[in-house]
N, C-alpha and C positions, 0 to 999 in steps of 0.2 A: 143253544147250549148242548154239549155232547151228552148223549144218553148214558154213557159210562159214568159221567160225573154225577148224574141223578141217582143211578144205581148204587154208587159208592156212598153217597150221603144216606141212602136208605140203610145200608149195612152199618154205617156209623151209628145211626139212631138205635138200631137193634142191639148193638154191642155197647151202648153207653159211652161212645167216643165222640167228643166234641170237635176235635181237630185231628186230622190224619196227615201224616208225612210220608211221601213216596220218593225215595232217592233213585238214582240210576243204576246202582251197582248190584253185585251178587253177594253170596256168603263170604267172599274173599276180598272185597274191595276192588274188584277188577274195573279197569276203565272201559274196555269193550266186553260185552256180556252175551251169553247164550240167549236165544230167543225166549226161553222160559222166564228170564228175569227182566224182560222189557216192560215192566209194569207202568213206569212213568210214561213211556211212549203210548201204551194202551190207553191210559187215562187222558193224556193231553194231546196226542198227535205229534208232539215235538220229537224229532228223530236224532237230535244231536247227541254227542257222547258224554255230555256233562249237564246235570241239572237236577233240581229237586222240586217236586210239586207239594204244596201245602194246601189242604182243603178244610174249610170251616163250614158251618151250617149255611152260610150265605155268600161266602167268598172263596176264591181259589186263585193261587198264584204259582208261577214257575220262576224259580231262581236259576239263572245261568250266567256264564261269564262273557267277556267281550268278544270271544270268538264267534258267538252264536246270537248276538243281539238282533241282527237283521233277519236271520233264518227263523228265530223263535217268534219274532213279531209277525212274520208271514204265516207260520204254521199254527199259531194260537188264535188267529182271527176267527171269530164266530164260535169259539169253544166255550166261552164263559170263564176262561182262565187268563188272568192278567200277567204281564211280564215284569219281573223284578230284575233290574240290571245289577248283578253282584259287583260290589266294589265301586259303584258309581255314586256321586253325591246325590242326596235326596232319596236314595233307596235303602230301606232298612235291611240288615242281615236277617236270616231266618230266625236266629235267636232273639234279635231285637223285636221282630214281629211277634214272636210267641210271648215275649215278656210284656209287650204292650197290650196284647189280648188278656194276659193274666191280671193286669191292673184293673180290668173291668170285672174280675171275679174268677174264682178258681174253676178249672175245667179238667177234663181228661184228655191227655194227648196220646194218640195211638201211632204205632209204627211196628213193622216187622223187625224185631231186634236182630235178626240174622242178616239183614241187608243194611243196617246202620252201623257205622264204625263205632268201636267201643269208646274212643276218646270223645267223639262228637256226641254220642248218646249220653255219656256221663256228664259232659259239660252242660247239655240242655237240662238234664235231670237236676243237677245241682242248682242251676240258675233259677229254675221254676219252682223248686221245692219251697222257697220262702213265700211264694204266693199261694201255696196249698194245691198246686197242680199235681195230679196223679198221672202216672205213666202206665200205659197198657202196651206191652212190647211183644206179645205172643200171638198176634193175629195178623194174618196176611189177608186183609180185606179185599184187595184187588183180585187175589186168587179166587175169592168166593164168588166174584161176578164175571170172571174171565172164563166163559164157557168152553171156548176152543183153544185154551192155552196150550202151547207146544209142550211136549214132554222133554225131559232131560234124558237123552239117549247117549250113554257113555261111548266115547271112541275107544279104540284099542290102543293102549299105551305101548310105545316102542322105545328101544334103546338107541342112543347115539354112539357112534364109534369114537374111540380115543383120538382118532385123526382129526376130529373137529372139537372135542372137549378139552384135550390137553391134560386132563387129570382124571383119575379113576374116582369112583364113588368112595372107595376106602380112603384115598388121599384127602378128599374134601371133608369127609366125616372126621378124620383124625385132626385136621386143622380146626374144624368147628368145635369138637369136644375140648381141645386145648383152650380155645377162647372162652368156652363156657366155664371151664375149671378156673381160669384166671379171674373170672367174674363171680365165682362161687355160686354158679347156677346149677341146680340138680337136673332141671328139665328145661327144654326149649320147645315152645309151641310155635309151629310154623303154619301160617294161613295163606301167605301170598303164593298164588299158583306159579308164578315165574320163579320164585325162590325154590320151591319144592322141585319143580322140573329141572332146574339147574343143578341142585344138590345131588339128585339121584341120576343125572344124565338120561332122563326120560323125557319124551315128548308125547303129545296127543293132539286131539282135534275137537275138544269140547267147546271151544269158542272160535268163532270165525276169525280168520286172519292172524290168530295168535295160537301157536302150536302147544297149548297146555292142556291139562286134564284136571278135573275136579278132585281135589285131595286136601287133606290136612296131614301134618306130620307132628309127632311128639317124640323128641329126641332126649335120651339120657345115656349115660355111660353103660347102663345095664341093658337097655333095650331100645331098638329103633322101631317105631310104629308108624305105618303109613295107612291112612284111612281113605279107601277108594270106593267108588260106585261098583256095584256088583257087575261083574263081567268086563271090567276095564282092563284087567291085566291077564295075560296068557300064562300058562304054566311054564313056558320057556323063559319068559322074562322074570317071573317069580323065582324060578330056580336060580337064575343069575344073581338075584338079590336074596339069597337064602337066609342072610343074617337080618333081614327086615321082616317084621311081623305085619302081615296084611290084615286090616280090620275094616268092617263096614263103615262107609262114609259118614253116616248120621250118628255113629256112636261117639263122636269126638267130644260132645258136651258132657255126656255121662262119664267118659274117661277123665276129663278135667275135674269133674266134681269129686272123683275118687282119689285124687292125688294125696299121697301120704302126709300126715300131720308134720308140720315143721319144715317141709321141703321148700326150696326156692325155685320159682318158675319164672323163666324169661319169656316175656310176652310183649308184643308191639301193639298197643291199643289203638294206634293210628291205622292199623291194618286189620287186626282181629276184630270180629264183629261184637256188637253190644251183648248179645246172648252169651257168647263164649267168655267174654270178660266178666260177666256176672256169674258165670259158672265156677269161677275159681273160689275154693273154700277160704274162709276168713283165716284159717290156721296156716295157710300157705303164704310164704313171703313172695313178693312180686318184684322183679326187675322189669320196669316198663320203659323200653327204648327199642330202636330198630334192631332187628336180629343181626348177628354177625354176617349172615349169608347175603344181606343186602349189599354190603361193601365188597365182600368176596366176589360176588357176581359182577359188580360194576367194574372192577379192575381186571380187565381181560389178560389172560396169559398169552404167551407168544404164539401158541398154536391157535387159540381163538382169534387173535389178531390177524394172522396169516390167512386163516380160513375166511374171515370177514373180508379181507382184501380180495380174495378170489371171487367172492359173491359180488363185490362192487364192480369188478371188471365186467362181469356178465351183465350187470344192471346198467352199466354205462353203455354197452353195445345196444341194449334194448332202447334206452333213452335217445341215443343218437339216431337210430333207425326211425324212431317215432318222429322226432323233430324234423328230420330230412323229409319224411313222407308228408308231414303236415305242410311244410313250406312249399313243397313241390306241387301240392294238390289244392291248396286253399284258393278258392275262386274258380276252380276248374270243375269241381264236383261238390255236391252238397255235403258238408261236414257239420255236425252239431257237437255240442259239448259231450253228449253221451256217446256219440259214435267215435269221437276223438279218444275219449277215455277207453272205449272198448278196443280200439286199435292198439293203444298203448298196452292194455292188459294182454292182448294177444302177443305183442312183441316181447313182453316180459315173460309170459308163461311158456313161450317157445324156446327160451334160453335153457341150456342144460342145467338140470337140478333145481329149477324154480318150481316149487310145489304149491304156492299160494301167493296172493298179495299180502302185504303187511298191513293194509287197511284199504277200504274202498277208494278208488282213484277220484280225486277232486279235480274237476276241470271247470273253471269259471271264466266266461268270456266277458271282457270289459266290466260292466257294472256288477255282474255276478261275481267277478273276481274280488270285489270289495267285501263280499261276505266271507269272513275269514275261513270258516270250515264249511263252505258251500257244498251241498250235496245235490247234483243235478237230478231232476225228476222229469217224467214226461210232461208235467205241467209247466216247468220252468226251463226246459231244455232249449237253449238258444242256438240258432243256426249261426255259424261263423262266417264272417266276411273278411275279405283281404284288407283289414283295417284294425288297428288297435292291438290289444294284448289278450293272450290266453294264458291264465295262470293254471299250472298243472302241478299238483302235489300228489306224489305217489310213492310206492315202494313194493318190494318183493320179499318173500320168504324163500330162501334157498337152503339146500341141505347143508350149506357151509356158512350161512350168515343171513342177517336181516338188514334191509336197506330202506332208506327214506331220503327222498330228494324232491325239491321244488324248483321248477324253472318257470319264469314268466317269458313267454315266447311272442316275438313280434310277428303279427300276421299281415301287416301292411303299414299304411300311413300312421305316423305318430306325430303329435304336436310336441312343441318344445317342453311343455310341462311334463309330459309323460317320460321323455328322455331324461329330463333333469331329476325326476323322482326315481327313475330306474337307477340312474348313476349314483344317487344318494344312498339307495338301498345297497347297491354293490359296495360303496365305500364303507357302509356299516358292516357288511359281511366281511370285508377285508380287515377291518379294524379288529374284529374278534379273531379271525383266522390267523392273523399275523401277530397276535399278542404274545409277549414274552413276560413271564411273571414268576414271582417267588412261590415256593411250596407253601401251602396254607392259604393261598388266594381262594376266595369263595366265588360261587356263581353270581352272587349279588354284585361283587366288585367287577367281575368280567362283564356283567350286563351293562353297567355304566359305560365301560369302554366301548361296547358294541353300539349303544344308542347315540353316542356323542355326535357322529357326523350327521345323523338325522335331526337331532335336537338343535343343532346349529342352524338348521333351515326351518325350525319351528315345526318339525314333523315328529311323529312317534307312532307306536303301535300297541294294541291292547292284548298282547300275549307274550309269553316268555320268549327269550331269544334262543334258548337251547334246552334240550332234554336228553337224558341218557337213552341209548338204544341197546336193547337186549341182544344176546347171541342166540339166534334161532329162537327168539322169544318175543316179547312185546316190543313194538316199535317205540313206545313211550315208557321209559323206566327211570327210576332215580337210583341213588340219591343225587346224582350229578345233574342239577338243573342250573341253567343260566337265566335268572329271573329276578325281578325286584321283590318277589313275594316269598318264594320258597327256595331261594338259591343260597342257603347257608352252609352247604357241604363244601369243604376244601377239596380242590381238584388234585388228582393223583395221576401219575403216569400210568397209562393203560386204560384209562377211561375213554369211551367213545361217546361223543355228544353231537347233537345237531347244532348248526349255525344258521339261523333262519330269521333275520330281520325282515320287516315288510313295511309297506305303506298302503293304506286302504282309503280311497276317496269315494264316499258313498254316492251312488248313482253315476259314477264315472268309470273307475278302474281299480284294480288291486295289483300290487306287486309284492312278491315274496321270492327270495333267493336262498335256497337251502342246500348245504353240503353236510355230510357227516365229517367230523374232525376227530383225530386221535391225539390225546394228550401224551406228549413225549418229553423225555429229559433233554435239556439243551445246556450243556456244561452244568452249572449248579442252579439252573433255573428250569422252568417248564415252558413248553410252547405247544402249538397245535400243528398237526400235519393233516391236510385234506386227504380223505380216502374215497371221495366221490369223484367219478370221472365223467364229466359232461360239460360242454362249453357254455359260457354265459352268452347272451345274445348281443353280439357286437353292434347290431343295428340300433340298439337302444342306448349305447354307451356314449356319453359326451366326454371325449378324451381330455378336453381342456379342464374338466372338473377334477381329474385325477392328479394326485401328487406323483412325483417320480417314483416314490416307494410303492404307491398303489399300482402304478403302471407296471413296475417290475414284478409285483406279485401276480397280477392277472396274466402277464406274458409267461411267467414261469409256470403258472398253473395250466394255462392252455397248452404249453409245450409238453407238460406231463400227460395231459389228456390225449393229445395226438400220439405220443410215443406209446402209451398204454393200449389204445384202442385201434389204431389204424390198421394193424396187421390182421385184425379180426373182422374187417369190413369189406364189402364189395367195392369195386373200383370207383363207381360213381359216388357212393357215400364217403369213401375215403377222400376223394378229391374235394368234396364239399366240406368235410371236416378240416381239411388242410386250410381252406379259406377261412373257416370260422375261427381257427386257432392261430391265425397269422398274427404277427407282432403288431401291437397297437402303438 
């Protein structure tokens, strides 16, 4: 059993807490977090980007989703923490687990209210109240035992030029205030780091791979308040935003508590934390729904779209150089998952204006590729052979856009099953990419379209088919998700989304094929345009499985890839790309 778990239980006893809950996120509901907030990883050893640990006096469990079942099982071994497979039959949800415990008698549930979502916390509190369960939400018990916890050191906030934002802060604020007025909202509380960064045309580096900064914003027609860590903003940037009142970061809760009597506050409790939601005075009316900025940010303007296209051209060059190198050198020199990922990272970072990765590169060889969000470590780092598949999921942060791409690369001999499943995933990818649909169509409806070719073969996958991609922001953003679970947002022209079906055969191989796709108008309908430029691996494609329409799609796509990238490549790589994109 991990000593951290023992120390936490001691803290629980000292504070009169019977069950303690530790989520993954930060004060803003972020997917990827600063090292300061990695409390769940500190307690459990599990390093995935999603999961919650619940600790009782004599039990401990981690809840995570299908992307991480295999990884979590390996990382939890010997920790004294069991795995709960979220959404799977036979496994209770966290709330069901807490309710079952409450049936045995009332207890005190503890968590740090600043890192638990308001909606989630209130749902738990309501459900457990009838059992007499009390809530202690003001104690960071993990922080009490984490002796060498990293500090939060604010990065320097910087401005983006109009050439990549397409709109000034004044223009965005005017649009926002009009929407607030239409909804009779006096104040808007913004807690999402991506939304705040987008609204103010600012970026930072407080979270790895996501160029955001820790901040809250409180917007009204009378005043714009931005709550920042001390030292985060320079005088030059502050002067450019002279109409914005800069306030200390941790004063946000007190400011909310002092909202005037009878005012109406717009707040998104799915993103605002439990502590902030509980800080709203009872005399203040509440509009509880996603902020207007979520949709404003998701529908890219023409400048943002063109800027993103520029980034994808550079990203395509990096990917093609990597795949060419890999295929030329496999079996001739020792290449491992980690060294392959490192080579791709160098290819990407050498591209003009690439300043970071958009997430750590995933490189999974054969059976490791079946672990959906596999993270190669020195302990698991497989050496590649000229045989089978290497699944590579990666992306970059460029000064003009954010990229996300997955390719499953043939390293050598494939059996017919591997080719059949690869082609099935490609058919699923094409089904979404070539969809033409009415305005108002949701991501749930599109998800069914995408999975149909796989389900006809008895195959499926345990993750969403697509997610929104931010503009020089987070690689995973909403509200445009293509998923059976949270895909209720209608699609609009200007949204950029991933298209990434897959198949994962435990202990054998994994296949995922991902492009970013732009939603565009097509007559009185909507359609998708691929904006990622990289060939699919023709060595794995069974042409007889493709319909004429699918074959036309892949040929047209490959023609576009060659036309876009060929003039940017050296002679040898250009010749190879010509072969890879030849007509099927």
